[in-house]
C-alpha positions in Angstrom: -20.5 8.3 -15.0 -17.2 8.4 -17.4 -16.4 5.2 -18.9 -12.9 6.4 -19.9 -10.7 8.7 -17.8 -7.8 9.7 -19.8 -5.0 12.4 -18.8 -1.6 13.3 -19.8 1.4 15.0 -18.2 4.1 17.0 -20.1 7.3 15.8 -19.2 9.4 18.8 -18.2 13.5 19.2 -17.9 14.6 18.9 -14.2 17.1 21.6 -14.9 15.2 24.4 -16.5 11.6 23.5 -16.3 11.0 23.5 -20.2 8.6 21.3 -21.9 10.7 21.7 -25.3 12.3 18.4 -25.2 13.3 16.3 -28.0 13.1 12.5 -28.0 14.6 10.2 -30.7 12.1 7.9 -32.3 12.9 5.0 -30.5 12.8 6.9 -27.3 16.3 5.9 -25.9 17.8 9.5 -26.0 16.5 12.9 -24.9 17.7 16.4 -25.0 16.2 19.8 -23.6 16.1 22.4 -26.7 16.5 25.3 -23.7 19.2 24.1 -21.5 20.8 21.4 -23.8 20.7 19.0 -20.9 21.1 15.3 -22.2 19.1 12.3 -21.2 20.9 9.2 -22.4 18.0 7.5 -20.8 15.6 9.0 -23.1 12.1 8.6 -22.4 12.3 6.5 -19.6 14.6 8.6 -17.6 12.2 11.5 -18.4 9.5 9.7 -16.9 11.5 8.9 -13.8 12.5 12.6 -13.3 9.0 13.9 -13.7 7.1 11.2 -11.1 6.3 13.9 -8.8 4.2 15.7 -11.8 2.7 12.3 -12.7 1.6 11.6 -8.9 0.0 15.1 -9.0 -2.1 14.3 -11.8 -2.9 10.9 -10.7 -4.2 12.2 -7.4 -6.3 15.0 -9.4 -8.0 12.1 -11.4 -8.6 9.8 -8.3 -10.5 13.0 -7.0 -12.7 13.3 -10.2 -13.1 9.5 -10.2 -14.6 9.3 -6.8 -16.9 12.5 -7.2 -18.1 11.1 -10.6 -18.6 7.8 -8.9 -20.6 9.3 -5.8 -22.5 11.2 -8.0 -23.6 8.3 -10.2 -24.7 5.8 -7.3 -26.6 8.8 -5.5 -28.7 9.3 -8.7 -28.7 5.6 -9.1 -30.2 5.1 -5.7 -32.6 8.0 -6.0 -34.1 6.5 -9.0 -34.2 3.1 -7.7 -36.1 4.0 -4.6 -38.4 6.7 -6.2 -41.7 6.8 -5.1 -41.0 4.7 -1.9 -42.3 6.9 1.2 -39.9 5.1 3.8 -36.7 5.9 2.1 -35.8 9.6 1.3 -32.4 11.1 0.4 -30.9 14.2 1.2 
C-alpha cells in the first residue's frame, strides 16, 4: 500500500474556465489572463470558487485509497493464513 497519496487540482477561472491565472507572490491578488477577471481575494478566493473541482479530486482519491487498503489487507491475510487448511480466501 502506498504511504503517500498526493494530488493537485488546477485552479480554473469561474468565468471562462481557463487555467491561465496569474497570482501575486504573496497570494493576495489574482487575475485571469484570458478574460481579465480579477480576484481581489487572491489564492483563497480561487480555492473557494473551485471547491467543486477540489471535492471531485478528493472523492477520486478516497476511492483509490480504499481499493489499495482492501488489496493490502487481503494480501496480508492470505500471507498470514497461508498453509492453513481450515481458512481459505476467494
